[in-house]
Backbone as ProteinMPNN parsed JSONL, in Angstrom:
{"seq_chain_A": "MKVSIICTNYNKEAWIEEAIQSFLNQKCNFDYEIILVDDASSDHSPQIIEHYAKQFPEKLKPFFIKKILELQKHGLRFVS", "coords_chain_A": {"N_chain_A": [[0.899, -1.362, -0.265], [0.536, 2.045, -0.678], [1.053, 5.259, 0.832], [-0.668, 8.689, 0.657], [0.694, 11.469, 0.181], [-0.735, 14.611, 1.002], [-0.239, 18.529, 0.15], [-1.114, 20.612, -0.634], [-0.258, 24.393, -1.697], [-0.147, 28.027, -1.289], [1.198, 30.836, -2.77], [3.783, 30.596, -0.356], [6.925, 29.915, -0.522], [8.85, 30.696, 1.114], [8.215, 28.798, 2.991], [8.134, 26.357, 1.322], [10.377, 24.919, 0.833], [11.365, 24.526, 2.744], [9.622, 23.204, 5.092], [9.105, 20.595, 1.86], [11.211, 18.902, 1.925], [11.324, 18.026, 4.769], [9.856, 16.057, 4.047], [10.115, 14.238, 2.565], [12.442, 13.9, 4.333], [12.031, 11.667, 5.779], [11.641, 8.22, 7.703], [10.077, 5.888, 7.129], [8.579, 2.785, 6.612], [6.822, 2.038, 4.626], [6.026, 2.345, 1.589], [5.619, 6.135, 0.513], [4.294, 8.77, -1.746], [4.752, 11.805, -2.199], [2.391, 14.789, -3.046], [1.473, 16.985, -4.523], [-0.057, 20.704, -4.675], [-0.1, 23.314, -6.151], [-1.563, 26.616, -5.69], [-1.407, 28.867, -7.958], [0.528, 30.347, -7.242], [2.032, 33.686, -6.985], [4.884, 34.139, -6.819], [8.287, 33.047, -5.705], [7.274, 29.919, -4.889], [6.435, 27.83, -7.152], [8.493, 27.059, -8.929], [10.661, 26.441, -6.757], [8.94, 24.106, -6.167], [9.009, 22.733, -8.498], [11.68, 22.205, -9.082], [12.109, 20.514, -7.03], [10.63, 18.462, -7.372], [12.046, 17.728, -10.743], [13.966, 16.057, -9.73], [13.631, 13.795, -7.988], [11.663, 12.87, -8.793], [10.075, 9.87, -8.492], [8.796, 10.48, -5.322], [7.405, 13.095, -5.599], [4.7, 14.675, -6.904], [3.613, 16.984, -8.312], [1.63, 19.912, -8.8], [-0.26, 21.781, -10.989], [-2.542, 24.528, -10.195], [-4.186, 27.508, -12.008], [-5.589, 28.802, -11.554], [-6.774, 30.699, -9.154], [-8.26, 29.131, -6.269], [-9.245, 26.626, -7.027], [-7.935, 24.796, -5.793], [-9.704, 23.034, -4.324], [-10.765, 21.242, -5.912], [-9.079, 20.113, -7.401], [-7.401, 18.284, -6.038], [-7.416, 15.735, -5.114], [-6.736, 13.894, -7.779], [-4.737, 12.923, -7.587], [-4.28, 11.227, -6.112], [-2.504, 7.509, -5.496]], "CA_chain_A": [[0.217, 0.552, -0.643], [1.564, 3.835, -0.885], [0.929, 6.021, 1.41], [-0.127, 10.193, -0.715], [0.753, 13.113, 1.092], [-1.363, 16.095, -0.128], [0.681, 19.315, 0.589], [-0.388, 22.379, -0.91], [0.608, 26.039, -1.335], [-0.078, 29.037, -2.327], [2.832, 32.147, -1.929], [4.888, 29.884, 0.853], [7.864, 30.156, -0.814], [9.348, 31.065, 2.287], [8.867, 27.837, 3.4], [7.917, 25.644, 0.595], [11.294, 23.964, 0.789], [11.52, 23.145, 4.487], [7.813, 21.772, 3.388], [9.305, 19.392, 0.767], [13.036, 18.522, 2.565], [10.969, 17.692, 5.584], [8.401, 15.45, 3.758], [11.033, 13.73, 2.036], [13.285, 12.923, 5.624], [10.545, 10.986, 6.447], [12.197, 7.493, 7.901], [9.488, 5.063, 7.777], [8.399, 1.439, 6.09], [5.925, 2.136, 4.203], [5.941, 2.937, 0.363], [4.501, 7.091, 0.425], [4.238, 10.007, -2.501], [4.609, 13.712, -2.426], [1.579, 15.125, -3.785], [1.781, 18.909, -3.821], [-0.239, 21.016, -5.148], [-0.266, 25.127, -6.204], [-2.995, 27.301, -6.457], [-1.66, 29.705, -8.508], [0.975, 31.326, -6.815], [2.819, 34.348, -7.851], [6.425, 33.765, -5.832], [8.704, 31.914, -6.606], [7.331, 28.488, -4.913], [6.204, 26.683, -8.246], [9.602, 27.645, -9.532], [11.038, 25.825, -6.047], [8.304, 22.301, -6.146], [9.651, 22.335, -10.082], [13.503, 21.677, -8.74], [12.419, 18.507, -6.353], [9.515, 17.783, -8.508], [12.737, 17.045, -11.234], [14.904, 15.907, -8.436], [12.809, 13.126, -6.204], [10.225, 12.064, -9.189], [9.501, 8.857, -8.163], [8.46, 10.317, -4.974], [7.051, 14.616, -5.351], [3.797, 15.258, -8.258], [3.23, 18.428, -8.207], [0.401, 19.588, -9.804], [0.556, 23.456, -10.542], [-3.642, 25.369, -10.694], [-3.898, 28.147, -13.201], [-6.94, 30.171, -11.491], [-6.65, 30.355, -7.773], [-9.514, 28.267, -5.384], [-9.892, 25.738, -8.593], [-7.237, 23.836, -5.413], [-10.103, 21.859, -3.895], [-11.538, 20.569, -6.565], [-8.04, 19.261, -7.933], [-6.38, 18.357, -4.959], [-8.005, 14.248, -5.006], [-7.5, 13.137, -8.194], [-3.518, 12.276, -8.2], [-4.084, 9.807, -5.646], [-3.178, 6.786, -6.254]], "C_chain_A": [[0.969, 0.784, 0.15], [0.173, 4.043, 0.164], [0.521, 7.744, 0.551], [-0.162, 10.49, 0.872], [0.273, 14.145, 0.956], [-0.946, 16.97, 0.521], [-0.549, 20.571, -0.433], [-0.09, 23.612, -0.705], [-0.307, 27.01, -2.228], [0.809, 30.159, -1.589], [3.33, 31.63, -1.041], [6.117, 29.269, 0.395], [9.195, 30.403, -0.073], [9.75, 29.253, 3.125], [8.527, 26.494, 3.062], [9.378, 24.256, 0.862], [11.583, 23.359, 1.76], [10.621, 21.604, 4.487], [8.562, 20.188, 3.259], [11.084, 18.527, 2.023], [12.097, 17.609, 3.958], [9.941, 16.361, 5.653], [9.759, 13.823, 3.363], [12.122, 13.237, 3.295], [13.009, 12.344, 5.994], [12.02, 9.066, 6.929], [10.444, 6.409, 8.591], [9.495, 4.106, 6.637], [7.489, 1.0, 4.774], [6.112, 3.046, 2.608], [4.994, 4.051, 0.693], [5.135, 7.328, -1.256], [4.218, 11.486, -1.786], [2.981, 13.918, -3.25], [1.604, 17.233, -3.592], [1.574, 19.997, -5.131], [-0.174, 22.638, -4.948], [-0.844, 25.868, -6.311], [-2.124, 28.411, -7.176], [-0.604, 31.043, -7.005], [1.791, 31.938, -7.521], [3.741, 35.281, -7.686], [6.953, 32.789, -6.491], [8.628, 30.099, -6.439], [7.218, 27.824, -6.314], [7.565, 26.528, -8.904], [10.478, 25.939, -8.679], [10.736, 24.515, -6.749], [9.002, 21.907, -7.257], [10.902, 21.903, -10.248], [12.953, 20.062, -8.401], [11.91, 17.989, -7.23], [11.063, 16.796, -9.383], [13.954, 16.194, -10.386], [14.757, 14.144, -7.822], [11.137, 12.936, -7.619], [9.203, 10.956, -9.454], [8.731, 8.702, -6.997], [7.553, 11.797, -4.592], [6.278, 14.211, -7.027], [3.434, 16.58, -8.311], [2.195, 18.572, -9.102], [0.553, 21.398, -9.32], [-1.325, 24.605, -11.169], [-3.368, 26.765, -11.133], [-4.758, 29.039, -12.798], [-6.633, 29.337, -9.727], [-8.18, 30.109, -7.297], [-9.803, 27.211, -6.299], [-9.136, 24.744, -7.133], [-8.336, 22.353, -5.097], [-10.687, 21.385, -4.887], [-10.39, 19.149, -7.196], [-7.229, 17.794, -7.147], [-6.749, 16.371, -4.943], [-7.646, 13.425, -5.933], [-6.436, 12.369, -8.206], [-3.873, 11.629, -7.17], [-3.977, 8.368, -5.612], [-3.511, 5.36, -5.493]], "O_chain_A": [[1.664, 0.335, 1.061], [-0.93, 3.517, 0.313], [1.415, 8.103, -0.215], [-0.619, 10.123, 1.954], [1.156, 14.957, 0.68], [-1.035, 16.717, 1.723], [0.108, 21.571, -0.727], [0.329, 23.989, 0.39], [-0.899, 26.886, -3.301], [1.053, 30.346, -0.397], [3.57, 32.619, -0.349], [6.421, 28.163, 0.84], [10.328, 30.325, -0.548], [10.777, 28.73, 3.558], [8.512, 25.571, 3.875], [9.246, 23.042, 1.015], [11.936, 22.19, 1.912], [10.63, 20.394, 4.264], [8.62, 19.193, 3.982], [11.426, 17.511, 2.629], [12.345, 16.404, 4.005], [9.426, 15.804, 6.622], [9.984, 12.765, 3.95], [12.625, 12.124, 3.144], [13.673, 12.043, 6.986], [13.118, 8.994, 6.376], [9.939, 6.263, 9.704], [10.239, 4.359, 5.689], [7.491, -0.056, 4.142], [6.307, 4.261, 2.584], [3.857, 3.761, 1.066], [5.948, 6.636, -1.87], [3.529, 11.912, -0.86], [2.593, 13.048, -4.029], [1.716, 18.165, -2.795], [2.316, 20.222, -6.087], [-0.19, 23.173, -3.839], [-0.847, 26.146, -7.51], [-2.4, 29.343, -6.42], [-0.939, 31.989, -6.292], [2.366, 31.412, -8.473], [3.792, 36.47, -8.004], [6.561, 32.006, -7.356], [9.227, 29.238, -7.083], [8.211, 27.138, -6.554], [7.574, 25.505, -9.589], [10.793, 24.893, -9.247], [11.475, 23.883, -7.504], [9.626, 20.848, -7.205], [11.304, 21.332, -11.262], [13.132, 18.988, -8.976], [12.45, 17.134, -7.932], [11.339, 15.647, -9.036], [14.895, 15.804, -11.077], [15.676, 13.483, -7.337], [9.942, 12.902, -7.324], [8.164, 10.898, -10.111], [8.05, 7.687, -6.848], [7.004, 11.83, -3.491], [6.852, 13.707, -7.993], [2.206, 16.627, -8.375], [1.837, 17.759, -9.954], [0.987, 22.027, -8.354], [-1.35, 25.242, -12.222], [-2.346, 27.285, -10.686], [-4.878, 30.075, -13.452], [-6.423, 28.197, -9.311], [-9.139, 30.708, -7.784], [-10.993, 26.903, -6.226], [-9.715, 23.657, -7.139], [-8.108, 21.178, -5.385], [-11.638, 20.806, -4.363], [-10.592, 17.947, -7.373], [-6.727, 16.758, -7.582], [-5.71, 15.825, -4.573], [-7.87, 12.239, -5.689], [-6.579, 11.23, -8.65], [-3.461, 10.604, -7.714], [-5.034, 7.74, -5.673], [-4.17, 4.494, -6.067]]}, "name": "protein", "num_of_chains": 1, "seq": "MKVSIICTNYNKEAWIEEAIQSFLNQKCNFDYEIILVDDASSDHSPQIIEHYAKQFPEKLKPFFIKKILELQKHGLRFVS"}
């Protein structure tokens, strides 16, 4: 069984890298994925998320919402 961690983000470039690192540093005896949903951020959050998604494609699945507040409609679509 794979556990899905869903993390939402909106303009939190100061904290998103720390959150991603924290998820990736978890030691556990089960498989997990990180679904990171960005809700149309206008700061550098999307670039930070994309950077980590390229480094950890097997763990981090980014989803970029283009319109603010569409997040709730799409987050669960990516749970495996």
